[in-house]
TIRO-2110 file (N, C-alpha, C; in Angstrom, 1 decimal):
// TIRO-2110
6.5, -43.0, -15.5, N, 1, A
6.5, -41.6, -16.0, CA, 1, A
5.2, -40.8, -15.6, C, 1, A
4.1, -41.5, -15.6, N, 2, A
2.8, -40.8, -15.1, CA, 2, A
2.9, -40.4, -13.7, C, 2, A
3.6, -41.2, -12.9, N, 3, A
3.7, -40.9, -11.5, CA, 3, A
4.6, -39.7, -11.3, C, 3, A
5.7, -39.6, -12.1, N, 4, A
6.6, -38.5, -12.0, CA, 4, A
5.9, -37.2, -12.4, C, 4, A
5.1, -37.2, -13.5, N, 5, A
4.4, -36.0, -13.9, CA, 5, A
3.4, -35.6, -12.8, C, 5, A
2.7, -36.6, -12.2, N, 6, A
1.7, -36.3, -11.1, CA, 6, A
2.4, -35.6, -9.9, C, 6, A
3.6, -36.1, -9.5, N, 7, A
4.3, -35.5, -8.4, CA, 7, A
4.8, -34.1, -8.8, C, 7, A
5.3, -34.0, -10.0, N, 8, A
5.8, -32.7, -10.5, CA, 8, A
4.6, -31.6, -10.4, C, 8, A
3.5, -32.0, -10.9, N, 9, A
2.3, -31.1, -10.9, CA, 9, A
1.9, -30.8, -9.5, C, 9, A
1.9, -31.8, -8.7, N, 10, A
1.5, -31.6, -7.3, CA, 10, A
2.5, -30.6, -6.5, C, 10, A
3.8, -30.8, -6.8, N, 11, A
4.8, -30.0, -6.1, CA, 11, A
4.7, -28.5, -6.7, C, 11, A
4.4, -28.4, -8.0, N, 12, A
4.3, -27.1, -8.6, CA, 12, A
3.1, -26.3, -8.0, C, 12, A
1.9, -27.0, -7.8, N, 13, A
0.7, -26.4, -7.3, CA, 13, A
1.0, -26.0, -5.8, C, 13, A
1.6, -26.9, -5.0, N, 14, A
1.9, -26.6, -3.6, CA, 14, A
2.9, -25.4, -3.5, C, 14, A
3.9, -25.3, -4.3, N, 15, A
4.8, -24.2, -4.3, CA, 15, A
4.1, -22.9, -4.7, C, 15, A
3.3, -22.9, -5.7, N, 16, A
2.5, -21.7, -6.1, CA, 16, A
1.6, -21.3, -5.0, C, 16, A
0.9, -22.2, -4.3, N, 17, A
0.0, -21.9, -3.2, CA, 17, A
0.8, -21.3, -2.0, C, 17, A
2.0, -21.8, -1.7, N, 18, A
2.8, -21.3, -0.7, CA, 18, A
3.3, -19.9, -1.0, C, 18, A
3.7, -19.7, -2.2, N, 19, A
4.1, -18.3, -2.7, CA, 19, A
3.0, -17.3, -2.5, C, 19, A
1.8, -17.6, -2.9, N, 20, A
0.7, -16.6, -2.8, CA, 20, A
0.3, -16.4, -1.3, C, 20, A
0.4, -17.5, -0.5, N, 21, A
0.1, -17.3, 0.9, CA, 21, A
1.2, -16.4, 1.6, C, 21, A
2.4, -16.6, 1.2, N, 22, A
3.5, -15.8, 1.7, CA, 22, A
3.3, -14.3, 1.3, C, 22, A
3.1, -14.0, 0.0, N, 23, A
2.9, -12.7, -0.4, CA, 23, A
1.7, -12.0, 0.2, C, 23, A
0.6, -12.8, 0.4, N, 24, A
-0.6, -12.3, 1.0, CA, 24, A
-0.4, -11.9, 2.5, C, 24, A
0.3, -12.7, 3.2, N, 25, A
0.3, -12.5, 4.7, CA, 25, A
1.6, -11.9, 5.3, C, 25, A
2.7, -12.1, 4.6, N, 26, A
4.0, -11.6, 5.2, CA, 26, A
4.2, -10.1, 4.9, C, 26, A
4.7, -9.4, 5.9, N, 27, A
5.1, -8.0, 5.7, CA, 27, A
6.6, -7.8, 6.0, C, 27, A
7.2, -6.9, 5.2, N, 28, A
8.6, -6.6, 5.3, CA, 28, A
8.9, -5.7, 6.5, C, 28, A
8.0, -4.6, 6.6, N, 29, A
8.2, -3.7, 7.7, CA, 29, A
6.9, -3.0, 8.0, C, 29, A
6.8, -2.3, 9.1, N, 30, A
5.7, -1.4, 9.4, CA, 30, A
6.3, -0.1, 9.9, C, 30, A
5.6, 1.0, 9.7, N, 31, A
6.1, 2.3, 10.1, CA, 31, A
5.1, 3.4, 10.1, C, 31, A
5.6, 4.6, 10.3, N, 32, A
4.7, 5.8, 10.3, CA, 32, A
5.5, 6.9, 9.5, C, 32, A
4.7, 7.6, 8.7, N, 33, A
5.3, 8.7, 7.9, CA, 33, A
4.4, 9.9, 8.1, C, 33, A
5.0, 11.1, 8.1, N, 34, A
4.2, 12.3, 8.2, CA, 34, A
4.5, 13.2, 7.0, C, 34, A
3.5, 14.0, 6.7, N, 35, A
3.7, 15.0, 5.6, CA, 35, A
2.4, 15.5, 5.1, C, 35, A
2.4, 16.3, 4.0, N, 36, A
1.2, 16.8, 3.4, CA, 36, A
0.7, 15.8, 2.4, C, 36, A
-0.5, 15.5, 2.5, N, 37, A
-1.2, 14.6, 1.6, CA, 37, A
-1.5, 15.4, 0.3, C, 37, A
-0.7, 15.1, -0.8, N, 38, A
-0.8, 15.9, -2.0, CA, 38, A
-1.6, 15.3, -3.1, C, 38, A
-1.8, 14.0, -3.0, N, 39, A
-2.6, 13.3, -4.0, CA, 39, A
-3.2, 12.0, -3.5, C, 39, A
-4.4, 11.8, -3.9, N, 40, A
-5.1, 10.5, -3.6, CA, 40, A
-6.1, 10.2, -4.7, C, 40, A
-5.9, 9.1, -5.4, N, 41, A
-6.8, 8.9, -6.6, CA, 41, A
-7.1, 7.4, -6.7, C, 41, A
-8.1, 7.1, -7.5, N, 42, A
-8.5, 5.8, -7.9, CA, 42, A
-8.2, 5.6, -9.3, C, 42, A
-7.1, 4.8, -9.6, N, 43, A
-6.6, 4.7, -11.0, CA, 43, A
-6.4, 3.3, -11.4, C, 43, A
-6.3, 3.2, -12.7, N, 44, A
-6.0, 1.9, -13.3, CA, 44, A
-6.8, 1.6, -14.5, C, 44, A
-6.4, 0.8, -15.4, N, 45, A
-7.1, 0.4, -16.6, CA, 45, A
-7.9, -0.9, -16.4, C, 45, A
-7.1, -2.0, -16.1, N, 46, A
-7.7, -3.3, -15.8, CA, 46, A
-8.1, -3.4, -14.4, C, 46, A
-7.1, -3.1, -13.5, N, 47, A
-7.3, -3.2, -12.1, CA, 47, A
-7.3, -1.8, -11.5, C, 47, A
-8.4, -1.3, -11.0, N, 48, A
-8.5, 0.0, -10.3, CA, 48, A
-8.1, -0.1, -8.9, C, 48, A
-7.1, 0.7, -8.5, N, 49, A
-6.6, 0.7, -7.2, CA, 49, A
-6.5, 2.1, -6.6, C, 49, A
-6.5, 2.2, -5.3, N, 50, A
-6.3, 3.5, -4.6, CA, 50, A
-4.8, 3.8, -4.4, C, 50, A
-4.4, 4.9, -4.9, N, 51, A
-3.0, 5.3, -4.9, CA, 51, A
-2.9, 6.8, -4.3, C, 51, A
-1.8, 7.0, -3.6, N, 52, A
-1.7, 8.4, -3.0, CA, 52, A
-0.2, 8.7, -2.9, C, 52, A
0.0, 10.0, -2.6, N, 53, A
1.4, 10.5, -2.4, CA, 53, A
1.4, 11.5, -1.3, C, 53, A
2.5, 11.4, -0.5, N, 54, A
2.7, 12.2, 0.7, CA, 54, A
4.0, 13.0, 0.5, C, 54, A
3.9, 14.3, 0.6, N, 55, A
5.1, 15.2, 0.5, CA, 55, A
5.7, 15.3, 1.8, C, 55, A
7.0, 14.9, 2.0, N, 56, A
7.7, 14.9, 3.3, CA, 56, A
8.7, 16.0, 3.4, C, 56, A
8.7, 17.0, 2.5, N, 57, A
9.6, 18.1, 2.6, CA, 57, A
9.0, 19.3, 2.1, C, 57, A
9.7, 20.4, 2.4, N, 58, A
9.2, 21.7, 1.9, CA, 58, A
9.1, 21.9, 0.4, C, 58, A
10.1, 21.3, -0.2, N, 59, A
10.2, 21.5, -1.7, CA, 59, A
9.5, 20.4, -2.5, C, 59, A
9.0, 19.4, -1.8, N, 60, A
8.3, 18.4, -2.5, CA, 60, A
9.2, 17.4, -3.1, C, 60, A
10.5, 17.4, -2.7, N, 61, A
11.5, 16.5, -3.3, CA, 61, A
11.4, 15.1, -2.7, C, 61, A
10.8, 15.0, -1.5, N, 62, A
10.7, 13.7, -0.9, CA, 62, A
9.2, 13.3, -0.9, C, 62, A
8.9, 12.4, -1.9, N, 63, A
7.5, 12.0, -2.1, CA, 63, A
7.4, 10.5, -1.7, C, 63, A
6.5, 10.2, -0.8, N, 64, A
6.2, 8.9, -0.4, CA, 64, A
4.9, 8.4, -1.1, C, 64, A
5.1, 7.4, -2.0, N, 65, A
3.9, 6.9, -2.7, CA, 65, A
3.4, 5.7, -2.0, C, 65, A
2.1, 5.5, -1.9, N, 66, A
1.5, 4.4, -1.2, CA, 66, A
0.2, 4.0, -1.8, C, 66, A
-0.3, 2.8, -1.4, N, 67, A
-1.6, 2.3, -1.9, CA, 67, A
-2.5, 2.0, -0.7, C, 67, A
-3.8, 1.8, -1.0, N, 68, A
-4.7, 1.5, 0.0, CA, 68, A
-5.6, 0.4, -0.5, C, 68, A
-5.8, -0.7, 0.2, N, 69, A
-6.6, -1.8, -0.2, CA, 69, A
-8.1, -1.4, -0.3, C, 69, A
-8.8, -1.9, -1.2, N, 70, A
-10.2, -1.6, -1.4, CA, 70, A
-11.1, -1.9, -0.1, C, 70, A
-10.7, -2.9, 0.7, N, 71, A
-11.4, -3.3, 1.8, CA, 71, A
-11.3, -2.2, 3.0, C, 71, A
-10.4, -1.3, 2.9, N, 72, A
-10.2, -0.3, 4.0, CA, 72, A
-11.0, 0.9, 3.7, C, 72, A
-12.3, 0.8, 3.7, N, 73, A
-13.2, 1.9, 3.3, CA, 73, A
-13.0, 3.1, 4.2, C, 73, A
-12.8, 2.9, 5.5, N, 74, A
-12.7, 4.0, 6.5, CA, 74, A
-11.4, 4.8, 6.2, C, 74, A
-10.3, 4.2, 5.9, N, 75, A
-9.1, 4.8, 5.5, CA, 75, A
-9.2, 5.6, 4.2, C, 75, A
-9.9, 5.0, 3.2, N, 76, A
-10.2, 5.7, 1.9, CA, 76, A
-11.0, 7.0, 2.2, C, 76, A
-12.0, 6.9, 3.0, N, 77, A
-12.8, 8.1, 3.2, CA, 77, A
-12.0, 9.2, 4.0, C, 77, A
-11.2, 8.8, 4.9, N, 78, A
-10.4, 9.8, 5.6, CA, 78, A
-9.4, 10.4, 4.7, C, 78, A
-8.7, 9.6, 3.8, N, 79, A
-7.8, 10.2, 2.9, CA, 79, A
-8.4, 11.2, 1.9, C, 79, A
-9.6, 10.9, 1.5, N, 80, A
-10.3, 11.8, 0.6, CA, 80, A
-10.7, 13.1, 1.3, C, 80, A
-11.0, 13.0, 2.6, N, 81, A
-11.4, 14.2, 3.3, CA, 81, A
-10.2, 15.1, 3.7, C, 81, A
-9.0, 14.4, 3.9, N, 82, A
-7.8, 15.1, 4.4, CA, 82, A
-6.8, 15.5, 3.3, C, 82, A
-7.2, 15.4, 2.1, N, 83, A
-6.3, 15.7, 1.0, CA, 83, A
-5.9, 17.2, 1.1, C, 83, A
-4.6, 17.5, 1.0, N, 84, A
-4.0, 18.8, 1.1, CA, 84, A
-3.7, 19.2, 2.5, C, 84, A
-3.9, 18.3, 3.5, N, 85, A
-3.6, 18.7, 4.9, CA, 85, A
-2.4, 17.8, 5.4, C, 85, A
-1.9, 18.2, 6.5, N, 86, A
-0.8, 17.5, 7.1, CA, 86, A
-1.3, 16.3, 7.9, C, 86, A
-0.8, 15.1, 7.6, N, 87, A
-1.3, 13.9, 8.2, CA, 87, A
-0.1, 13.0, 8.6, C, 87, A
-0.5, 12.0, 9.4, N, 88, A
0.5, 11.0, 9.8, CA, 88, A
-0.2, 9.7, 9.4, C, 88, A
0.6, 8.9, 8.6, N, 89, A
0.1, 7.6, 8.0, CA, 89, A
0.8, 6.5, 8.7, C, 89, A
0.1, 5.5, 9.1, N, 90, A
0.7, 4.2, 9.5, CA, 90, A
0.6, 3.2, 8.3, C, 90, A
1.7, 2.6, 8.0, N, 91, A
1.7, 1.7, 6.8, CA, 91, A
2.3, 0.4, 7.1, C, 91, A
2.1, -0.5, 6.2, N, 92, A
2.7, -1.8, 6.2, CA, 92, A
3.4, -2.0, 4.8, C, 92, A
4.7, -2.4, 4.9, N, 93, A
5.4, -2.7, 3.6, CA, 93, A
5.4, -4.2, 3.4, C, 93, A
5.1, -4.6, 2.2, N, 94, A
5.0, -6.0, 1.8, CA, 94, A
6.2, -6.3, 0.9, C, 94, A
6.6, -7.6, 0.9, N, 95, A
7.7, -8.0, 0.0, CA, 95, A
7.3, -7.8, -1.5, C, 95, A
6.1, -8.2, -1.8, N, 96, A
5.6, -8.1, -3.2, CA, 96, A
4.1, -7.7, -3.1, C, 96, A
3.6, -7.4, -4.3, N, 97, A
2.2, -7.0, -4.3, CA, 97, A
1.5, -7.7, -5.5, C, 97, A
0.2, -7.7, -5.5, N, 98, A
-0.6, -8.2, -6.6, CA, 98, A
-1.1, -7.0, -7.4, C, 98, A
-1.3, -7.1, -8.7, N, 99, A
-1.7, -6.0, -9.5, CA, 99, A
-3.1, -5.4, -9.1, C, 99, A
-3.9, -6.2, -8.5, N, 100, A
-5.2, -5.8, -8.0, CA, 100, A
-5.2, -5.2, -6.6, C, 100, A
-4.0, -5.2, -6.0, N, 101, A
-3.9, -4.5, -4.7, CA, 101, A
-3.4, -3.1, -4.8, C, 101, A
-2.4, -2.9, -5.7, N, 102, A
-1.9, -1.5, -5.8, CA, 102, A
-0.6, -1.5, -6.5, C, 102, A
-0.1, -0.3, -6.8, N, 103, A
1.2, -0.1, -7.6, CA, 103, A
2.4, -0.2, -6.7, C, 103, A
2.3, 0.1, -5.4, N, 104, A
3.4, 0.1, -4.5, CA, 104, A
3.4, -1.0, -3.6, C, 104, A
4.5, -1.2, -2.8, N, 105, A
4.6, -2.2, -1.8, CA, 105, A
4.2, -1.7, -0.4, C, 105, A
3.8, -0.4, -0.3, N, 106, A
3.4, 0.3, 0.9, CA, 106, A
1.9, 0.4, 1.0, C, 106, A
1.3, -0.1, 2.0, N, 107, A
-0.1, -0.1, 2.2, CA, 107, A
-0.5, 0.6, 3.5, C, 107, A
-1.3, 1.7, 3.4, N, 108, A
-1.7, 2.5, 4.5, CA, 108, A
-2.8, 1.8, 5.2, C, 108, A
-2.6, 1.7, 6.6, N, 109, A
-3.7, 1.0, 7.4, CA, 109, A
-4.4, 2.0, 8.3, C, 109, A
-3.8, 3.1, 8.7, N, 110, A
-4.4, 4.1, 9.5, CA, 110, A
-3.9, 5.5, 9.1, C, 110, A
-4.8, 6.5, 9.4, N, 111, A
-4.4, 7.9, 9.1, CA, 111, A
-4.9, 8.8, 10.2, C, 111, A
-4.1, 9.8, 10.5, N, 112, A
-4.5, 10.7, 11.6, CA, 112, A
-4.0, 12.1, 11.2, C, 112, A
-4.9, 13.1, 11.3, N, 113, A
-4.6, 14.5, 11.0, CA, 113, A
-3.7, 15.0, 12.1, C, 113, A
-2.6, 15.7, 11.7, N, 114, A
-1.7, 16.3, 12.6, CA, 114, A
-1.5, 17.8, 12.4, C, 114, A
-0.9, 18.5, 13.4, N, 115, A
-0.6, 19.9, 13.2, CA, 115, A
0.7, 20.0, 12.4, C, 115, A
0.7, 20.7, 11.4, N, 116, A
1.9, 20.9, 10.5, CA, 116, A
3.0, 21.6, 11.3, C, 116, A
4.2, 21.1, 11.3, N, 117, A
5.3, 21.8, 11.9, CA, 117, A
5.7, 23.1, 11.2, C, 117, A
5.3, 23.3, 9.9, N, 118, A
5.6, 24.5, 9.2, CA, 118, A
4.6, 25.6, 9.4, C, 118, A
3.5, 25.4, 10.1, N, 119, A
2.5, 26.4, 10.3, CA, 119, A
2.5, 26.9, 11.8, C, 119, A
3.5, 26.5, 12.5, N, 120, A
3.6, 26.9, 13.9, CA, 120, A
3.8, 28.4, 14.0, C, 120, A
3.1, 29.0, 15.0, N, 121, A
3.2, 30.5, 15.2, CA, 121, A
4.0, 30.9, 16.3, C, 121, A
END
């Protein structure tokens, strides 16, 4: 019986470690989105995370919500400086997230300021 419990605990710990390794390293998709950066904030009660929103339409009906990891200081600074402007975001979508990473499964890795197609003369 003690051997069974030992194997069960060992398998449980191994499965838990594999799950966290998968969530940490695997990504579902990568891509690029463009739009007006309408919101970027540091929010949360227990876990403070960086969250933002990108408006992808004229009416604001298509909102892309995203998160930024704390370790991406350069991306955070760029987002703070480019709020309200037209930008192109490169992101990585993950299968799951941890509460201390962010609210969404979309994590921005790069940002670039672009010319808005709505302001062309």
